[in-house]
N, C-alpha and C positions, 0 to 999 in steps of 0.2 A: 262417515263420521262427521267430517268438517262440513258437508253440505247439509246434514240435519241440523247441526248444533248452529250453523249460520242462520238458517231458516227459520228456527226456533226464536233466536236471538233477535232476528230482524222483526218478526210478528210482535213478540211481547215489547220489543224496545220501541218500536213506532207507535204502538197502542199507548203505553206507559208513558212514555216520554212526550207523546202528542197530549195526553191528559195534563201532564205537569205545565206543558208551556201553556195550554189553554186556561188551565186553574191559576196558575201564580202570574200569568201575564194578563188576563183579561177578566178573571171572575173575583179577585181578592184585591184589596187594597195594596198599594205598593209601600212595601217595607224592606227592610234589609234581608230578611229572611227569603222573602219573595224574588228578590234579585239573584241572590245564591240560587236557588232552585230554579228559576228561569234559565239562568246561563247553563246549570248543569243539565237541565232537560234540553236545551237547545243543542248543546254540544254532543250529547249521547244521541239525540234525533238526528243530526247530521251524520253521525257516526253510522247508525244504522242504515240510512239512506244508501250508503254505498257498498253494503254487505251484498246486495244481488249481483254485483260485478264480480265479487268472489265467488259466489254461488256459481255462476255461470263459467269462472275460470277452473273451478274444480271439477264441475260436471263435464269440462273438457280435458280433463286429466292434467290440470296445471298450466295448459297452453293459454296465453293472453290474446284475446281476439280483438281488444279495443286500441291498438296502437301505442307508440310511444307517449304521446302526450296525456292520454288518460293514464297510462302507467304512471307518470310523475305525479299528474295531480291527485290520483286516487290514493296513493300510499302517502304522500305529503300530507293531504288531507286527513287520512287515518292517524297519522302519528300526532298530528296538530290536535284533533280532537281528543285522541287520548291523553296528550299531556294537559289540554285544558280541563278535561273531566277530572283527571287526578288533582290537578290544583285547586278545583273548587272544592272536591271533598277535602282537601286539606284546609281551606280558607273556612269551611263550615265547621270542621273540629277545632279551629282556633276561636272563630266566633263564639261557639258554645261555651268554650273553656274561659274567654275572658268575660261573658256575660255572668257565668257563676262565681269565678275567682274575683273578679272587680267589677261588681254590680253598679257602683256609683259612677266610676269612670265610664262604663259602658252606657250608661243612661245618659251622660253628658256629652259623648263623641261619637257614639254608634248611631249614624244616620244615614238616609238613602244616597246622599251626595257622595260620602265616603267609599260606600260599597260599589256604587257606579265607577268611581275613579279607580278602585282596587280591580275591579272586573275589567276595565280597559287595559290596565298594566299588565293583568294575568294574560288577556289575549295576545297582547303586543310580545311579551316575553317568550311565550309558547311559539308564536309566529316565528320568531327569531331562531328558537332552538329547533324548530321543525324545517327551517329552509334549506338546510344541507341534503335532506332527502330529495328535495326539487331537482339537486343537481346529480345525486348518485344512484337513483332509480332509472332505470332504463330497460329498453327490450332486448333480451339476450336471444340470438337467432341460433338455430342449431343447423344441422347439416342440410336437412330440407328447409329453404328458405322461406316456406309457407308455415313454418312452425316456429313460434317465438314465444319466449317467457319473460315475466316482469320480474325483475330481481335488483337487488342493489347492486350497483356497479361502482365498487371504490377505485377502479382503474381508470375512471372517467378523466379525460384531459391528459392522460400519460399513455405512453406505449410500454406494456409491461415487459420489462426484460430483467434479468438477474439483477441490475442495479436498480430497478424501480420497484423491487419487491417490498423494500423496506418502506416506500412511501405508500403503497398499498396496504401494508400491514398497520402502519401507523394510522392511517384514515380508519381503518377497521376497528381499531382499539379506541380511539378517540370518540368515534360514534357510540360505541358500546357503553365506555365509561361515562359519556355525559348523559346518555339514556337511562343506565341503572342509576345514578347518583341523582338526577333530576326527577326522575318519573317512578322511582321506589324508594331508595334508600332514605332520602330526606323526607319525603312526604309519609312513609310509613312510621319513621321515628318521630315525626310531629304528631301524626294522628294518634300514636301509642301513648306520648307523653300527654298529650291534651286530654284524652279519655282516661286516661289513669289519674289525671288531677280531678277531672270531674266525679270519677267513681270514689277518690278518697274523699272529696267534700260531701259527697251524697251520703256516703256510710258515716261519716263525721257528725252531719248534721241531722239529727233526728227529727227535727221540723219539716224537712222537705219530704213531701208526700210523694207516692208512687216510686219509692226508691227501687223495689224489686223490678218494676218496668224499665227504669232507666238502666240499671245493671244489665238486664237482657238485651236492650237495645245496643249498649256499649259493646257487649261481647259478639253480637251480630255483626256489627259495623267493622269491628278489628279483623274478625275471622273472615267476612266477605273479602275485605280489602287484601289480606295476606292470601288467602286461597286463590284469588283471580289474579294476582299479579306476581306471586314469588316464582312459580313454575317458568312464566313469560321471561322474566330475567335470569332464572337460573341456567336455561338453555344456551344462551350466548357466553353465561360465564364459563360454563364448562367448556365450550369451544375456545375460550378466551385462556383458560388454565391448560387447554390441550390434553383434556382428560379423556381417555378412549371409551368409546361405547359403541355397542354393536349397532350396526347401520339401520336395522329394521326398527330397532327401540328407540334410537334416534329419531327417525323418521315420524314415529308415532307419538312420542313425546313431544317434538316440535309443533306438530297439529294439534296436540291436546293442550299445550299451553296457549295456542293462540285461539282456541275455542273458549278456555277459562276466562282470557283476558277480554275477549269481545263479549262475553255473557256479562260481564260487570255492567256494560251499558244498560241493560234491561234489569239489573238487580238494583242499581241506584234509586230509581223512582220507588221501588218497594221498600227499600231499606230507610233511605234518607228523608223522603216525602210523606209516604203514605203510612209511616208510624207517627207522624204528627197528628194531633187530635183536629187542629184547625182544618188542615188539608182533607181529612177524612170526613169532617163536617160538611164542607164545602162540595165534596165530592157527591156524598149521599145526596145533598140538595139538588145539585146541578144536573146530574144525568136523569133522574126522573123527569125533570123539567124539560130537559131537550127532548127526550122520548115522547113526552105529552105533546110537545108542539109539532113534532115530526108526525105522530100519528093523526093529530087534528088536522094538519095540511093534507093528508092523504084522504081522510074522510071528507073534507070539502071538496076535493078533486072529484 
């Protein structure tokens, strides 16, 4: 299931996010929206680039064949891209809400320079939040020295004894709480509030056209965000609360949660970008033009 899910996510994510990067970065005039979409597409594209390593890992029954350095790098990069992606989804929600609720302020202060500064701050903060994974992810070798697994090692730098179990448990809880609050609780609350305010404003203002379409997009955005990330954060929460579960069910739910979370990286282009009329207009014009040039070159040859 994981191999199929990762493969589908990789193909759709590379194509979809590649188009987002191409259109927002090279085909459209630089605006606040294109800056958001470019960063969102770029981080999701980078996220998808590492999926073949996970496909190889699970094709080898979970055995990690790429060594300790790649173990640290890959999982740190994955958590970095996940946190950056969620942060930009949240920023897009806030930006849309402010543009509708405070149009005058938005017109005077909303500019590319501010958007670029916010983007740099997001990348820096997410890098800081993801840096502990560089220390805690490591190779775990089993009885056969030729078999190793890449997993989180909260026992790093300490010799686990009875007296050190408290340190191990504290690190585990600290990483879970930080991830849950920063990557789900706060972003989901902000997204919910922002799109709730947008929906209320659209419903109240009969002058706004396309209200049904707006409501439909809002519902899709909130449902996709919740569906993709809820289970991913619920599973560690169940472990945190020490809630018992059948081992086979826990194994299945853990990998199903990862599949949903990873799949979010190829949903973003469809939900957040391709629903925009300007992006679809450029997409319709650009792809036929590219194909036409490609075919012409082949005919000349």
